[in-house]
C-alpha positions in Angstrom: -6.7 18.1 7.7 -7.7 17.8 11.7 -8.9 14.4 12.0 -6.8 13.3 14.6 -4.9 11.1 12.4 -1.2 11.1 12.1 1.0 10.6 8.9 4.6 9.8 8.6 5.7 9.8 4.8 9.1 7.9 4.2 11.8 6.1 2.1 12.6 2.9 3.7 15.1 0.1 2.5 13.2 -3.1 2.1 14.4 -6.1 0.5 17.8 -4.0 -1.1 15.2 -1.4 -2.4 14.4 2.0 -1.3 10.5 2.4 -1.4 7.5 4.8 0.1 6.2 4.2 3.2 3.6 5.9 4.6 2.9 5.5 8.3 -0.7 6.2 9.9 -1.1 6.6 13.6 -4.7 7.3 14.7 -6.5 9.8 17.3 -5.3 7.3 20.2 -1.8 7.4 18.9 -1.3 3.9 18.0 -0.2 2.5 14.7 -3.4 1.8 12.6 -1.8 0.9 9.2 1.4 1.6 7.1 1.6 1.6 3.2 3.8 0.3 1.2 4.6 1.8 -2.5 6.8 -1.1 -4.2 6.2 0.1 -7.5 8.2 3.3 -7.5 11.3 1.5 -7.7 10.5 0.8 -11.5 12.3 3.2 -13.3 9.4 2.8 -15.9 6.5 3.6 -13.6 4.6 6.8 -14.7 4.6 9.4 -12.0 2.6 12.3 -13.3 -0.7 12.7 -14.2 0.1 14.0 -17.3 1.0 10.7 -18.6 -1.2 9.1 -16.2 -3.1 6.2 -17.8 -5.7 3.4 -16.3 -3.2 0.4 -17.9 -0.4 2.2 -15.6 -2.2 2.0 -13.0 -3.4 -1.4 -13.2 0.1 -2.7 -13.9 1.2 -1.0 -10.7 -1.3 -2.9 -9.0 -0.4 -5.8 -10.4 3.6 -5.4 -9.6 1.8 -4.7 -5.9 0.5 -8.4 -5.9 3.9 -10.2 -7.0 5.3 -8.4 -4.5 3.3 -10.0 -1.8 3.7 -13.4 -3.4 7.6 -13.0 -3.7 8.5 -11.2 -0.8 5.4 -12.5 1.7 4.5 -15.5 0.0 0.7 -14.4 0.5 -1.1 -15.8 -2.4 -4.5 -14.2 -2.3 -5.6 -11.1 -2.4 -6.8 -10.0 0.8 -5.3 -11.9 3.4 -6.7 -11.6 7.2 -5.0 -12.4 10.0 -6.5 -12.1 14.1 -4.5 -8.3 14.2 -5.5 -7.2 10.8 -4.9 -7.7 7.2 -2.7 -7.4 4.1 -3.5 -6.7 1.0 -2.8 -4.7 -2.5 -5.2 -2.0 -3.4 -5.6 0.2 -6.3 -7.9 3.3 -6.0 -9.0 4.8 -9.1 -9.9 8.2 -7.1 -6.3 9.0 -6.2 -4.8 7.1 -9.3 -2.8 4.8 -6.7 -2.1 1.5 -6.1 0.3 -0.2 -3.4 0.1 -2.4 -0.7 -1.4 -1.9 2.9 -1.0 -3.7 6.3 -4.2 -2.7 8.3 -3.8 -3.2 12.2 -7.0 -3.6 13.3 -9.4 -6.7 13.2 -11.6 -6.3 10.0 -13.8 -8.4 8.0 -13.8 -8.9 4.3 -16.5 -6.1 3.6 -14.3 -3.2 5.6 -11.2 -3.7 3.3 
């Protein structure tokens, strides 16, 4: 893409499950955010466009919400801290859901 951002895709063992993790470094070579996709541990998860449905995507988002509560003790959809934010998301353009940890101070309107 030649934007200066560097992405790493890995599968990391987190809480006894291997889940996809993406690390994003900005052009200044600082870690900007981490994305986690815990729903891909679910063997019933839809993983192809041919079988994709909006309902399945929303189920993935709910799973991410539950994961944040269960493993991180976070109870709101958006969790802001002085160092950044943690939240689950659903992106209808990519049909994807996940959890991001964003390492820059953000306001609610920036998420």
